[in-house]
N, CA, C and O of each residue as an XYZ file, in Angstrom:
1020
protein
N     141.673    126.045     95.780
C     142.505    125.497     95.592
C     143.706    125.847     94.416
O     143.555    125.415     93.273
N     144.992    126.718     94.809
C     145.550    127.763     94.106
C     145.976    125.996     93.108
O     145.511    124.865     93.256
N     147.289    126.687     91.921
C     147.231    125.291     91.051
C     148.598    124.539     91.704
O     148.872    123.363     91.468
N     149.438    125.457     92.599
C     150.665    124.735     92.973
C     149.875    124.034     94.125
O     150.643    123.289     94.734
N     148.625    124.012     94.630
C     148.104    122.594     94.998
C     147.936    121.539     94.507
O     148.106    120.339     94.722
N     147.432    122.451     93.545
C     146.760    120.963     92.630
C     147.678    120.326     91.937
O     147.306    119.187     91.654
N     149.195    120.716     91.374
C     150.357    120.046     91.049
C     150.333    118.409     91.964
O     150.092    117.202     91.991
N     150.858    119.761     92.669
C     151.193    118.846     94.536
C     150.942    117.876     94.045
O     151.655    117.136     93.367
N     148.972    117.712     94.609
C     148.169    116.073     94.284
C     148.425    115.552     93.771
O     148.745    114.426     94.153
N     148.505    115.925     92.445
C     148.100    115.172     91.535
C     149.390    114.527     91.659
O     149.094    113.659     92.480
N     150.340    114.395     91.464
C     151.740    114.185     91.540
C     152.128    113.493     93.015
O     153.020    112.657     92.876
N     151.869    113.578     93.785
C     151.363    112.928     94.969
C     149.902    112.209     95.684
O     149.323    112.098     96.764
N     149.823    111.937     94.658
C     148.164    111.224     95.223
C     148.461    109.976     94.712
O     149.480    109.858     94.031
N     147.638    108.875     94.954
C     148.020    107.471     95.104
C     147.022    106.687     93.760
O     145.817    106.488     93.911
N     147.696    106.349     92.611
C     146.833    105.364     92.166
C     145.252    104.661     92.431
O     145.228    103.832     93.341
N     143.862    104.940     91.672
C     143.298    104.358     92.125
C     142.694    103.102     92.213
O     143.132    102.248     91.443
N     141.804    102.795     92.961
C     142.077    100.887     92.920
C     141.294    100.333     91.655
O     140.266    100.800     91.165
N     141.935     99.357     91.293
C     141.999     98.234     90.352
C     140.220     98.877     90.119
O     140.173    100.005     89.628
N     139.103     98.332     90.388
C     138.355     97.881     90.492
C     137.820     99.449     89.772
O     137.042     99.147     88.866
N     137.966    101.029     89.859
C     137.579    101.792     89.858
C     138.483    102.499     88.707
O     138.071    103.391     87.966
N     139.779    101.945     88.690
C     140.393    102.260     87.561
C     139.599    100.959     85.816
O     139.473    101.060     84.596
N     139.479    100.525     86.285
C     138.853     99.859     85.627
C     137.234    100.036     85.179
O     136.745     99.651     84.117
N     136.708    100.558     86.012
C     134.890    101.616     85.939
C     135.313    102.839     84.847
O     134.561    103.254     83.965
N     136.383    103.215     85.047
C     136.876    104.599     84.881
C     137.907    104.159     82.625
O     137.997    104.932     81.672
N     138.121    103.502     82.683
C     138.948    102.842     81.298
C     137.603    102.635     80.452
O     137.502    102.742     79.230
N     136.498    102.286     81.451
C     135.181    101.772     80.907
C     134.255    102.801     80.338
O     133.545    102.812     79.332
N     134.397    103.334     80.930
C     133.937    104.063     80.839
C     134.532    104.983     79.704
O     134.060    104.810     78.580
N     135.399    105.831     79.844
C     136.060    106.148     78.611
C     135.355    105.487     77.207
O     134.490    106.142     76.625
N     135.829    103.968     76.626
C     135.343    103.106     75.661
C     133.726    104.503     75.768
O     133.595    105.717     75.608
N     133.078    103.643     76.028
C     131.664    104.055     76.309
C     130.856    105.261     75.503
O     129.895    105.534     74.784
N     131.989    105.745     76.184
C     131.684    108.066     76.127
C     131.952    108.138     74.527
O     131.093    108.579     73.764
N     133.451    107.582     74.000
C     133.709    107.402     73.033
C     132.731    106.842     71.758
O     132.598    107.419     70.679
N     132.087    105.581     72.159
C     130.852    105.589     70.739
C     129.737    106.054     71.550
O     128.724    105.538     71.076
N     129.521    106.591     72.283
C     128.663    107.580     72.449
C     128.198    108.798     71.516
O     127.170    109.382     71.174
N     130.172    108.837     71.229
C     130.255    110.158     70.508
C     130.187    109.854     68.820
O     129.580    110.528     67.988
N     130.858    108.842     68.627
C     131.430    108.450     67.354
C     129.804    108.436     66.629
O     129.663    109.002     65.545
N     128.405    107.641     67.414
C     127.463    107.431     67.147
C     126.170    108.300     66.816
O     125.199    108.232     66.063
N     126.920    109.545     68.235
C     126.054    110.722     67.602
C     126.214    111.806     66.464
O     125.468    112.760     66.246
N     127.534    111.381     65.688
C     128.483    112.587     65.059
C     127.629    111.655     63.845
O     127.149    112.372     62.967
N     127.392    110.252     63.689
C     127.027    108.892     62.267
C     125.185    109.637     62.529
O     124.566    109.569     61.468
N     124.750    109.962     63.129
C     123.224    110.005     63.317
C     123.400    111.679     62.733
O     122.732    111.999     61.750
N     124.225    112.600     63.317
C     123.486    113.979     63.056
C     124.478    114.573     61.658
O     124.568    115.761     61.351
N     125.193    113.377     60.909
C     125.876    113.986     60.055
C     125.261    115.403     58.666
O     125.458    116.533     58.219
N     123.980    113.463     58.524
C     122.889    113.869     57.498
C     122.586    114.659     57.403
O     122.842    115.387     56.443
N     121.317    115.166     59.099
C     121.178    115.872     59.233
C     121.540    117.509     58.681
O     121.173    118.188     57.722
N     122.657    117.758     60.092
C     123.319    119.120     59.618
C     123.704    119.413     57.929
O     123.305    120.383     57.285
N     124.520    118.386     57.456
C     124.256    118.170     55.803
C     123.058    118.658     55.269
O     123.472    119.633     54.643
N     121.937    118.627     55.115
C     120.594    118.899     54.552
C     120.392    120.125     54.679
O     120.441    121.095     53.923
N     120.018    119.859     56.357
C     119.180    121.236     56.621
C     120.005    122.769     57.070
O     119.337    123.795     56.945
N     121.945    122.926     57.763
C     122.509    123.848     56.940
C     122.794    123.888     55.795
O     122.774    124.977     55.223
N     123.230    122.433     54.945
C     122.682    123.318     53.047
C     122.258    123.618     52.957
O     122.550    124.502     52.153
N     120.433    123.703     53.528
C     119.506    124.165     52.354
C     119.784    125.531     52.582
O     119.836    126.297     51.620
N     120.062    126.129     54.314
C     120.206    127.407     54.655
C     121.072    127.403     53.829
O     120.724    126.611     52.953
N     122.530    128.075     53.474
C     123.110    128.472     53.451
C     123.161    128.716     51.646
O     123.489    129.780     51.121
N     122.725    127.367     50.845
C     122.766    127.102     49.608
C     121.697    127.448     48.353
O     121.726    127.932     47.221
N     120.458    126.710     49.587
C     119.223    127.714     48.762
C     118.369    124.899     48.195
O     118.359    123.726     48.570
N     117.992    125.858     47.207
C     117.524    124.255     46.695
C     118.494    123.426     45.884
O     118.869    124.175     44.982
N     119.078    122.272     45.758
C     117.992    121.338     46.442
C     118.507    121.239     47.146
O     119.698    121.499     47.313
N     117.108    120.463     48.357
C     116.461    120.325     49.712
C     118.032    118.901     49.862
O     118.790    118.481     50.736
N     117.819    118.723     48.729
C     118.101    116.891     49.521
C     120.406    116.658     48.203
O     120.553    115.889     47.253
N     120.889    117.065     48.450
C     121.762    116.876     46.890
C     121.464    115.505     46.063
O     120.304    115.165     45.831
N     122.502    114.796     45.663
C     122.943    113.527     44.467
C     123.101    111.971     45.684
O     122.689    110.818     45.804
N     124.308    113.340     46.601
C     125.227    111.955     47.539
C     125.278    112.919     48.993
O     125.342    114.147     49.050
N     125.242    112.234     49.788
C     126.272    112.448     51.041
C     128.020    113.767     50.942
O     128.641    114.697     51.458
N     127.918    112.669     49.727
C     129.742    112.933     49.444
C     129.915    114.407     48.775
O     131.016    114.957     48.820
N     128.711    115.077     48.106
C     128.869    115.726     47.000
C     128.112    117.521     47.445
O     127.612    118.483     46.860
N     128.528    117.012     49.064
C     128.078    118.148     50.264
C     129.579    118.606     50.574
O     130.048    119.475     51.309
N     130.153    117.636     49.686
C     131.733    118.263     49.856
C     132.391    119.520     49.567
O     133.207    120.146     50.244
N     131.535    119.948     47.649
C     131.445    121.071     46.180
C     130.871    121.885     47.631
O     131.645    122.819     47.844
N     129.620    121.826     48.835
C     128.529    123.091     48.926
C     129.162    124.138     50.178
O     130.315    124.565     50.107
N     128.226    124.482     51.334
C     128.370    125.394     51.674
C     128.805    125.234     53.302
O     129.078    126.117     54.114
N     128.750    123.276     53.516
C     128.807    123.301     54.428
C     130.044    121.090     54.298
O     130.166    119.960     54.771
N     130.686    122.450     52.895
C     131.229    121.183     53.052
C     132.710    121.491     54.214
O     133.721    120.800     54.330
N     132.420    122.484     54.778
C     133.740    121.811     56.383
C     133.010    121.349     57.480
O     133.506    120.925     58.524
N     131.632    121.455     57.181
C     130.853    120.086     58.297
C     131.196    119.112     57.980
O     131.275    118.407     58.986
N     131.554    118.438     56.881
C     131.215    117.137     55.888
C     132.679    117.501     56.000
O     132.779    116.986     57.114
N     133.905    117.962     55.771
C     135.035    117.053     56.281
C     135.474    117.408     57.786
O     136.341    116.578     58.060
N     135.301    118.156     58.756
C     135.385    118.105     60.414
C     134.811    116.822     60.444
O     135.592    115.920     60.747
N     133.511    116.471     60.179
C     132.651    115.271     61.088
C     133.215    113.877     60.659
O     133.605    113.092     61.523
N     133.250    113.633     59.622
C     134.181    112.433     58.966
C     135.628    112.412     59.729
O     136.040    111.691     60.638
N     135.992    113.052     59.298
C     137.306    113.961     59.796
C     137.645    112.837     61.152
O     138.337    111.827     61.285
N     136.793    113.599     61.978
C     136.622    113.279     63.585
C     135.997    112.053     63.548
O     136.751    111.144     63.894
N     134.785    111.677     63.223
C     135.183    110.164     62.824
C     136.430    108.832     62.380
O     136.801    107.742     62.817
N     136.506    109.070     62.090
C     138.425    109.110     61.587
C     138.581    108.804     62.370
O     138.194    107.741     62.856
N     139.445    109.898     62.990
C     140.691    109.489     63.780
C     139.523    108.916     65.339
O     139.943    108.530     66.430
N     138.818    108.980     65.134
C     138.098    108.128     66.893
C     138.059    106.936     66.301
O     138.722    106.131     66.956
N     137.443    106.336     65.089
C     137.604    104.554     65.344
C     138.896    104.201     64.346
O     138.956    103.097     63.805
N     139.728    105.019     64.180
C     141.427    104.616     64.415
C     141.960    104.455     66.337
O     142.454    103.478     66.901
N     141.540    106.061     67.005
C     141.842    105.763     68.474
C     141.869    105.034     69.797
O     142.651    104.660     70.670
N     139.997    105.038     69.320
C     139.614    104.159     70.849
C     140.078    103.153     71.093
O     140.679    103.352     72.149
N     140.254    101.833     70.722
C     140.925    100.875     70.887
C     142.036    100.397     69.831
O     142.051     99.406     69.101
N     143.074    101.566     70.018
C     144.302    101.482     69.117
C     145.249    100.246     69.867
O     145.991     99.762     69.013
N     145.449     99.558     71.296
C     146.158     99.424     71.785
C     145.917     97.935     71.793
O     146.938     97.254     71.697
N     144.438     97.112     71.918
C     143.818     96.099     71.492
C     143.965     95.236     70.360
O     143.988     95.534     69.166
N     144.096     93.677     71.139
C     144.567     93.236     69.413
C     143.495     92.223     69.212
O     143.445     91.164     69.838
N     142.596     92.619     68.261
C     140.882     91.750     67.835
C     140.180     92.632     67.089
O     140.103     93.822     66.785
N     139.448     91.007     66.827
C     139.124     92.048     65.475
C     138.603     93.176     65.271
O     139.195     94.027     64.607
N     136.763     93.494     66.088
C     137.344     94.387     66.523
C     137.783     96.154     66.506
O     137.293     97.248     66.228
N     138.968     95.569     66.977
C     139.719     97.172     66.925
C     140.446     97.094     65.572
O     141.081     98.107     65.279
N     140.483     95.520     64.213
C     141.605     95.751     63.287
C     140.141     96.728     62.405
O     140.333     97.809     61.850
N     138.677     95.984     62.477
C     137.907     96.679     61.296
C     138.092     98.002     62.149
O     138.919     98.673     61.532
N     137.773     98.548     63.067
C     137.096     99.826     63.744
C     138.350    100.724     62.720
O     137.948    101.790     62.254
N     140.560    100.098     62.211
C     141.024    101.248     62.020
C     140.946    101.574     61.023
O     141.291    102.656     60.547
N     140.129    100.038     60.164
C     139.842     99.920     58.721
C     139.454    100.208     58.392
O     139.800    100.346     57.218
N     138.070    100.812     58.796
C     136.742    101.810     58.958
C     137.529    103.049     58.904
O     137.899    103.211     57.741
N     137.923    103.951     59.639
C     138.111    105.269     60.163
C     139.768    105.449     58.893
O     140.173    106.564     58.563
N     140.317    104.383     58.492
C     141.472    104.755     57.670
C     140.563    105.099     56.293
O     140.598    106.169     55.684
N     139.680    103.838     55.932
C     138.775    104.036     55.110
C     138.118    105.690     55.216
O     138.926    106.508     54.778
N     136.798    106.313     55.721
C     136.923    107.409     55.671
C     137.744    108.806     55.365
O     137.495    109.863     54.785
N     139.211    108.048     56.295
C     139.618    109.412     55.569
C     140.175    109.719     54.082
O     140.712    110.729     53.626
N     139.808    108.315     53.419
C     140.112    108.184     52.031
C     138.994    109.377     52.159
O     139.116    110.590     51.991
N     138.224    108.837     52.403
C     136.709    109.879     51.524
C     137.470    111.463     51.555
O     137.523    112.121     50.515
N     137.734    111.704     52.150
C     137.556    112.924     53.017
C     139.016    113.668     51.817
O     139.063    114.712     51.165
N     139.862    112.694     51.969
C     141.327    112.569     51.296
C     141.133    112.868     49.790
O     141.521    113.881     49.207
N     140.490    111.852     49.274
C     139.717    111.792     47.760
C     138.634    111.582     47.556
O     138.085    110.487     47.670
N     138.069    112.752     47.168
C     136.894    113.686     47.345
C     136.238    113.092     45.556
O     136.721    112.920     44.437
N     134.480    112.922     46.438
C     134.276    112.309     44.746
C     134.079    113.156     44.077
O     134.287    114.337     44.353
N     133.449    112.544     42.626
C     133.503    113.449     41.430
C     132.716    115.103     41.165
O     131.578    115.351     41.563
N     133.492    115.985     40.510
C     132.695    117.341     40.740
C     131.146    117.476     40.447
O     130.622    116.816     39.550
N     130.558    118.204     41.101
C     129.245    118.352     40.693
C     128.104    118.788     39.116
O     126.978    118.544     38.683
N     129.712    119.790     38.648
C     129.716    119.963     37.320
C     130.830    121.221     37.249
O     131.335    121.950     38.103
N     131.002    121.050     35.215
C     132.639    121.439     35.285
C     132.665    122.626     35.963
O     133.686    122.641     36.650
N     131.821    123.952     36.141
C     132.999    125.192     36.369
C     133.067    124.539     37.591
O     134.252    124.357     37.313
N     132.964    124.103     38.482
C     133.481    123.436     40.181
C     134.936    123.406     39.974
O     135.154    122.636     39.039
N     136.099    123.937     40.463
C     137.420    124.159     40.219
C     138.083    122.679     40.390
O     138.436    122.698     41.569
N     138.312    121.875     40.055
C     139.007    120.912     40.294
C     139.843    120.704     41.709
O     140.409    121.797     41.729
N     140.349    119.950     43.040
C     140.687    120.298     43.772
C     142.481    119.133     43.947
O     142.708    117.979     43.585
N     143.329    120.124     44.619
C     144.786    119.217     44.131
C     144.675    118.088     43.512
O     144.802    117.870     42.307
N     144.433    117.365     44.363
C     144.597    115.863     44.578
C     143.924    115.571     43.490
O     144.555    114.741     42.837
N     142.852    115.896     42.953
C     142.265    116.302     40.911
C     142.945    115.823     40.566
O     143.317    114.784     40.021
N     143.253    117.051     41.070
C     144.231    118.085     38.771
C     145.818    117.023     39.417
O     146.542    116.780     38.452
N     146.264    116.558     40.464
C     147.647    115.528     40.136
C     146.688    114.434     40.054
O     146.375    114.675     38.888
N     145.769    113.144     40.437
C     146.035    112.116     39.823
C     144.869    111.518     39.255
O     144.604    110.330     39.440
N     143.918    112.552     38.336
C     142.785    112.957     37.466
C     141.605    113.032     38.527
O     141.706    112.455     39.610
N     140.605    113.687     38.211
C     138.893    112.930     38.597
C     138.348    112.302     39.008
O     137.652    112.213     40.019
N     138.897    111.178     37.403
C     138.007    109.822     37.665
C     138.852    108.193     38.227
O     138.386    107.055     38.270
N     140.677    108.883     38.711
C     140.763    108.003     39.514
C     140.192    108.309     41.282
O     139.473    107.556     41.939
N     140.656    109.352     41.630
C     140.245    109.471     42.311
C     138.529    109.575     43.360
O     138.189    109.349     44.522
N     137.846    110.068     42.032
C     136.698    109.413     42.316
C     136.534    108.459     42.144
O     135.307    108.372     42.183
N     137.172    106.910     41.825
C     136.747    106.031     42.349
C     137.596    105.326     43.547
O     137.039    104.354     44.058
N     138.966    105.717     44.099
C     139.365    105.930     44.806
C     138.594    106.042     46.181
O     138.629    105.352     47.200
N     137.825    107.265     45.797
C     136.562    107.857     46.923
C     135.302    106.599     47.667
O     134.939    106.437     48.832
N     134.744    105.581     45.816
C     134.195    104.779     46.050
C     134.174    103.779     47.253
O     133.571    103.698     48.324
N     135.477    102.776     46.311
C     136.190    101.610     46.635
C     136.107    101.858     48.058
O     135.437    101.018     48.659
N     136.849    103.234     49.100
C     137.061    103.641     50.371
C     135.259    103.218     51.022
O     134.776    102.445     51.849
N     134.792    104.192     50.120
C     133.198    104.517     51.654
C     132.551    103.155     51.679
O     132.108    102.681     52.725
N     132.465    102.120     49.767
C     131.849    100.935     49.747
C     132.959     99.603     51.006
O     132.429     98.645     51.568
N     134.327     99.933     51.121
C     134.862     99.475     52.106
C     134.094     99.518     54.041
O     133.798     98.582     54.784
N     134.011    101.068     54.257
C     133.634    101.109     55.182
C     132.147    101.464     55.664
O     131.752    102.083     56.651
N     131.264    100.661     54.289
C     130.043    100.138     54.766
C     130.319     98.750     55.558
O     130.096     98.670     56.766
N     130.692     97.941     54.994
C     130.960     96.461     54.984
C     132.006     96.619     56.995
O     131.728     96.196     58.117
N     133.236     97.491     56.380
C     132.928     97.428     58.446
C     132.900     97.998     59.341
O     133.568     98.079     60.371
N     131.870     98.538     58.844
C     131.021     99.308     59.885
C     130.036     98.381     60.445
O     129.479     98.339     61.542
N     129.920     97.079     58.580
C     128.269     96.360     59.173
C     129.113     95.114     59.881
O     128.595     94.465     60.790
N     130.286     94.865     59.456
C     130.510     93.052     60.470
C     130.813     94.186     62.078
O     130.181     93.430     62.815
N     131.266     95.311     63.030
C     131.419     95.632     63.499
C     130.183     95.972     64.638
O     130.258     95.921     65.865
N     128.904     96.374     63.685
C     127.847     96.786     64.579
C     127.241     95.082     64.716
O     126.377     94.788     65.541
N     127.879     94.033     63.734
C     127.199     92.686     63.942
C     128.432     91.358     65.055
O     128.456     90.129     64.976
N     129.043     92.034     65.719
C     130.162     92.136     66.349
C     129.613     92.513     67.796
O     129.312     91.814     68.763
N     129.598     93.952     67.563
C     128.241     94.124     68.751
C     127.102     93.301     69.385
O     126.839     92.989     70.547
N     126.383     93.007     67.899
C     125.340     92.472     68.250
C     125.946     90.743     69.169
O     125.452     90.306     70.208
N     127.198     90.035     68.290
C     127.661     88.756     69.067
C     127.170     88.976     70.949
O     126.481     88.728     71.939
N     127.947     89.462     70.444
C     128.658     90.501     71.576
C     127.473     90.089     72.914
O     127.514     89.294     73.853
N     126.557     90.988     72.469
C     125.551     91.709     73.264
C     125.009     90.360     73.290
O     126.156     90.550     73.697
N     124.651     89.562     73.290
C     123.900     88.106     72.618
C     124.293     87.406     73.679
O     123.487     86.868     74.438
N     125.533     87.352     73.822
C     126.648     86.232     74.836
C     126.359     86.349     76.101
O     126.503     85.406     76.878
N     125.749     87.962     76.601
C     126.067     88.350     78.256
C     124.273     88.722     77.874
O     123.834     89.600     78.617
N     123.612     88.370     77.212
C     122.412     87.993     77.410
C     121.995     86.777     77.484
O     120.794     86.582     77.669
N     123.054     85.503     77.334
C     123.146     84.835     77.633
C     123.543     84.306     79.456
O     122.905     83.747     80.348
N     124.707     84.771     79.333
C     125.032     84.603     80.648
C     123.309     84.988     82.045
O     122.767     84.347     82.946
N     123.120     86.317     81.421
C     122.197     87.170     82.570
C     121.438     88.092     81.578
O     121.981     89.024     80.986
N     120.136     87.746     81.452
C     118.918     88.000     81.155
C     118.729     89.794     81.521
O     118.172     90.536     80.711
N     119.001     90.042     82.172
C     118.746     91.674     82.099
C     120.127     92.729     81.243
O     120.172     93.816     80.668
N     120.828     91.933     81.499
C     121.992     92.315     80.267
C     121.875     92.354     78.838
O     121.151     91.413     78.514
N     122.161     92.848     78.071
C     122.141     93.104     76.237
C     120.596     92.595     75.782
O     120.643     91.758     74.881
N     119.268     92.935     76.226
C     118.635     92.413     76.064
C     117.958     93.219     74.915
O     116.785     92.855     74.831
N     118.198     93.974     74.197
C     118.511     94.449     73.345
C     120.009     94.005     71.869
O     120.397     94.911     71.131
N     120.505     92.762     71.764
C     121.744     92.428     70.722
C     120.857     92.099     69.653
O     121.400     91.177     69.045
N     119.658     92.413     69.060
C     119.004     92.091     67.652
C     119.455     93.681     67.493
O     120.021     93.967     66.438
N     119.273     94.594     68.339
C     119.005     95.903     67.697
C     120.706     96.178     66.554
O     120.661     96.493     65.365
N     122.017     95.944     67.358
C     122.505     95.855     66.761
C     122.938     95.414     65.515
O     123.737     96.088     64.864
N     122.436     94.207     65.056
C     121.628     93.850     63.458
C     121.009     92.958     62.802
O     121.179     91.972     62.085
N     120.055     93.762     63.380
C     120.017     94.610     62.813
C     120.141     96.184     61.788
O     120.105     96.520     60.604
N     120.271     96.672     62.872
C     121.525     98.379     62.094
C     122.162     96.796     61.207
O     121.378     96.234     60.443
N     123.301     96.328     61.367
C     124.057     95.492     60.366
C     123.009     95.022     58.456
O     123.317     95.105     57.267
N     121.988     94.643     59.103
C     121.455     94.546     58.068
C     120.790     96.170     57.402
O     120.939     96.416     56.205
N     120.206     96.984     58.161
C     120.017     98.501     57.778
C     121.634     99.203     56.590
O     121.510     99.603     55.433
N     123.270     99.119     57.578
C     124.301     99.650     57.545
C     124.513     99.347     55.426
O     124.886    100.116     54.539
N     123.969     97.617     55.392
C     123.926     97.237     53.860
C     123.662     97.109     53.068
O     124.259     96.964     52.001
N     121.575     97.138     53.636
C     121.387     96.808     53.122
C     121.045     98.407     51.995
O     120.886     98.483     50.776
N     121.038     99.482     53.073
C     121.890    101.420     52.479
C     123.145    100.868     50.991
O     123.176    101.103     49.783
N     124.060    100.020     52.000
C     125.063     99.120     50.238
C     124.796     99.515     49.069
O     125.100    100.338     48.205
N     123.857     98.320     49.414
C     122.665     97.530     48.396
C     122.379     98.222     46.906
O     122.771     98.342     45.746
N     121.450     98.548     47.821
C     120.795    100.463     47.523
C     122.039    100.610     46.506
O     122.234    100.163     45.376
N     122.720    101.334     47.280
C     123.382    102.584     46.103
C     123.960    100.944     44.945
O     123.019    100.705     44.188
N     124.929    100.113     44.746
C     124.941     99.386     43.944
C     124.197     98.863     42.915
O     124.690     98.376     41.898
N     122.619     98.980     43.232
C     121.771     98.767     42.561
C     121.089     99.868     41.468
O     120.599     99.545     40.386
N     121.148    100.824     41.842
C     120.194    101.898     41.588
C     121.486    103.109     40.872
O     121.083    104.191     40.445
N     122.739    102.818     40.830
C     123.561    103.052     40.644
C     123.705    102.979     38.130
O     123.592    102.028     37.356
N     123.933    104.245     37.923
C     123.445    104.226     36.272
C     124.619    102.391     35.820
O     124.738    101.993     34.661
N     125.193    101.743     36.902
C     126.072    100.899     35.828
C     125.429     99.287     36.354
O     126.094     98.260     36.482
N     124.111     99.439     36.570
C     123.204     98.663     37.159
C     122.212     98.785     36.306
O     122.300     98.870     35.082
N     120.821     98.797     37.267
C     119.685     99.463     37.501
C     119.141    100.672     37.100
O     118.051    100.814     36.547
N     120.167    101.794     37.484
C     119.703    103.430     37.892
C     118.567    103.561     38.250
O     117.734    102.655     38.295
N     118.450    104.356     38.457
C     118.055    105.146     40.229
C     117.591    106.711     39.695
O     117.745    107.363     38.662
N     117.179    106.838     40.527
C     116.588    107.850     40.868
C     117.651    109.224     41.183
O     118.706    108.776     41.631
N     117.683    110.510     41.101
C     118.744    110.964     41.352
C     119.109    111.504     42.897
O     120.238    111.994     42.846
N     118.754    111.559     43.768
C     118.250    111.140     44.915
C     118.898    109.823     45.386
O     119.104    109.887     46.598
N     119.361    108.438     44.753
C     119.511    107.232     45.456
C     120.098    107.142     46.166
O     119.767    106.715     47.272
N     121.678    107.648     45.722
C     122.937    107.339     46.792
C     123.151    107.886     47.994
O     123.792    107.370     48.910
N     122.459    109.237     48.000
C     122.012    110.053     49.223
C     121.301    108.843     49.875
O     121.645    108.272     50.910
N     120.190    108.542     49.034
C     119.171    107.916     50.484
C     119.608    106.555     50.946
O     119.091    105.917     51.862
N     121.146    106.002     49.815
C     121.598    104.636     50.280
C     122.839    104.634     51.631
O     123.266    103.803     52.433
N     123.072    106.003     51.327
C     124.216    106.885     52.091
C     123.556    106.926     53.577
O     123.961    106.549     54.677
N     122.156    107.656     53.047
C     121.664    107.558     54.677
C     121.118    107.465     55.440
O     120.912    108.256     56.361
N     120.373    105.502     55.076
C     120.039    105.235     56.010
C     121.460    103.993     56.658
O     121.811    103.383     57.668
N     121.825    104.225     55.277
C     123.744    103.217     56.196
C     124.524    103.767     57.602
O     125.081    103.095     58.470
N     124.287    105.846     57.464
C     124.531    106.717     58.559
C     124.203    106.906     59.487
O     124.677    107.474     60.471
N     122.842    106.172     59.142
C     122.558    106.319     60.182
C     122.254    105.089     61.704
O     122.240    105.101     62.935
N     121.968    103.755     60.042
C     122.242    102.688     60.909
C     123.451    102.685     62.259
O     123.400    102.481     63.472
N     124.260    102.951     61.500
C     125.984    103.045     61.896
C     125.359    103.733     62.987
O     124.949    102.979     63.870
N     125.211    104.707     63.131
C     125.829    105.830     64.746
C     123.876    105.946     66.072
O     123.664    106.628     67.074
N     122.970    104.941     65.330
C     121.894    104.210     66.292
C     123.144    103.135     67.009
O     123.455    103.379     68.175
N     124.009    101.669     66.112
C     124.637    101.249     66.676
C     125.981    100.849     67.727
O     126.373     99.908     68.416
N     126.479    102.565     67.252
C     127.401    103.306     68.426
C     126.532    103.950     69.336
O     127.266    104.491     70.163
N     125.798    104.087     69.507
C     124.878    104.535     70.532
C     124.692    103.947     71.243
O     125.358    103.898     72.277
N     123.467    103.081     70.929
C     123.260    101.908     72.380
C     124.033    101.064     72.703
O     123.830    100.470     73.762
N     125.513    100.643     71.647
C     126.769     99.977     72.511
C     126.652    100.637     73.399
O     126.360    100.123     74.479
N     126.905    102.565     73.237
C     127.556    103.241     73.984
C     127.120    103.596     75.641
O     127.783    104.131     76.529
N     125.532    102.987     75.639
C     124.520    103.337     76.613
C     124.043    102.120     77.388
O     122.994    101.538     77.664
N     124.992    102.059     77.539
C     125.904    101.472     79.673
C     125.211    102.272     80.688
O     125.927    102.905     81.463
N     123.877    102.353     80.819
C     123.627    103.201     81.992
C     124.446    102.649     82.994
O     124.834    103.525     83.767
N     125.059    100.948     83.406
C     124.809    100.447     84.454
C     126.486    101.567     85.053
O     127.134    102.038     85.988
N     126.363    101.420     83.820
C     127.826    101.916     83.590
C     128.214    103.090     83.847
O     129.006    103.228     84.779
N     127.798    104.187     83.143
C     127.302    105.474     82.982
C     127.224    105.894     84.389
O     128.206    106.288     85.018
N     126.063    105.806     84.859
C     125.521    106.382     85.907
C     125.650    105.585     87.138
O     124.638    105.380     87.809
N     127.029    105.016     87.579
C     127.634    104.504     88.862
C     126.794    103.369     89.396
O     126.779    102.921     90.543
N     125.813    102.838     87.909
C     125.083    102.674     89.339
C     126.556    100.094     89.445
O     127.635     99.626     89.081
N     125.865     99.867     89.841
C     126.507     98.064     89.952
C     127.157     97.682     88.301
O     126.392     97.114     87.522
N     128.534     98.017     87.859
C     128.643     97.706     86.925
C     129.017     96.118     86.603
O     129.503     95.419     87.492
N     128.733     95.546     85.143
C     128.249     93.849     84.590
C     130.219     93.465     84.763
O     130.595     93.366     83.595
N     130.781     93.363     85.191
C     132.280     93.453     84.588
C     133.438     93.385     86.437
O     133.661     94.009     87.474
N     133.712     92.401     85.836
C     135.042     91.366     86.843
C     136.333     91.989     86.749
O     137.110     91.910     85.798
N     136.576     92.981     88.455
C     137.992     93.173     87.664
C     139.455     92.193     87.559
O     139.564     91.143     88.192
N     140.292     92.612     86.856
C     141.574     92.114     86.459
C     141.579     91.402     87.615
O     140.832     91.922     88.445
N     142.229     90.228     88.077
C     142.795     88.918     89.577
C     144.101     89.972     89.101
O     144.244     90.395     90.248
N     145.352     90.864     88.182
C     146.122     90.618     88.443
C     146.574     92.091     87.770
O     145.540     92.416     87.186
N     147.706     93.323     87.496
C     148.222     93.938     86.633
C     148.430     93.553     85.234
O     148.843     94.135     84.231
N     148.016     92.403     85.500
C     148.757     91.814     84.456
C     147.603     91.949     83.224
O     147.712     92.376     82.075
N     146.477     91.411     83.951
C     145.535     91.088     83.207
C     145.223     91.813     82.050
O     145.554     92.999     82.065
N     144.795     91.483     81.286
C     144.102     92.426     80.413
C     142.352     92.629     80.685
O     141.531     91.816     81.110
N     142.139     94.484     80.116
C     141.321     94.573     80.881
C     139.649     93.596     79.838
O     139.588     93.104     78.712
N     139.050     93.674     80.486
C     137.158     93.042     79.584
C     136.745     93.606     78.088
O     136.938     94.819     77.997
N     136.393     93.193     77.295
C     136.131     93.904     76.239
C     134.048     93.703     76.830
O     133.262     92.926     77.373
N     134.150     95.061     76.187
C     132.526     95.324     76.321
C     132.138     96.336     75.480
O     130.957     96.682     75.435
């Protein structure tokens, strides 16, 4: 098929049936969730293994954020920026609590990228934003944004679990792993509490304590989003557990 014929077909073809369009709409959400989840799971491993390959010891740095200053700084910025824009945009026009939390979480990730953590040593050059606002102020913005991100993504996973539990009550074959999202929420918030408990201003802890908390929180975040996106019935063309809207004015179902 040549380009002219393809353009003509795209212009003159009939729109899909409502149920077909709805399946595609929902599948797009699921693929986006899978993508966000995969990035969340992959990021700590990418930073650790590629970072060690480029920079050598130590194997594990003090935190995920400190990799900003390492040879994998571009990966840190690129992956987090991608996650941020996906969190903001994937359900942008929906008006519900999940969407509000997702936009807020995405904004927090952008803040984490734009306002980096403190330098690992005095020999490292200040970034322009640190030179402008002061390294201490930028570090506080970074820490606040990271803490809020942990709160927001935990709440989103909790919403995932509540929704899956409701599906399971209506149909025992659906949402059987609803409790997994609740467990992920627990690990996300435990990771955040571990960071608070082991930082110098509380009990103190090992050099890698912040890294450990961030690693657990990010891994749980990624697993929760992967699980929510892994709807095999919808992704692989099996009979979907959705009902087409009665009219074009009805909103799509929440999945």
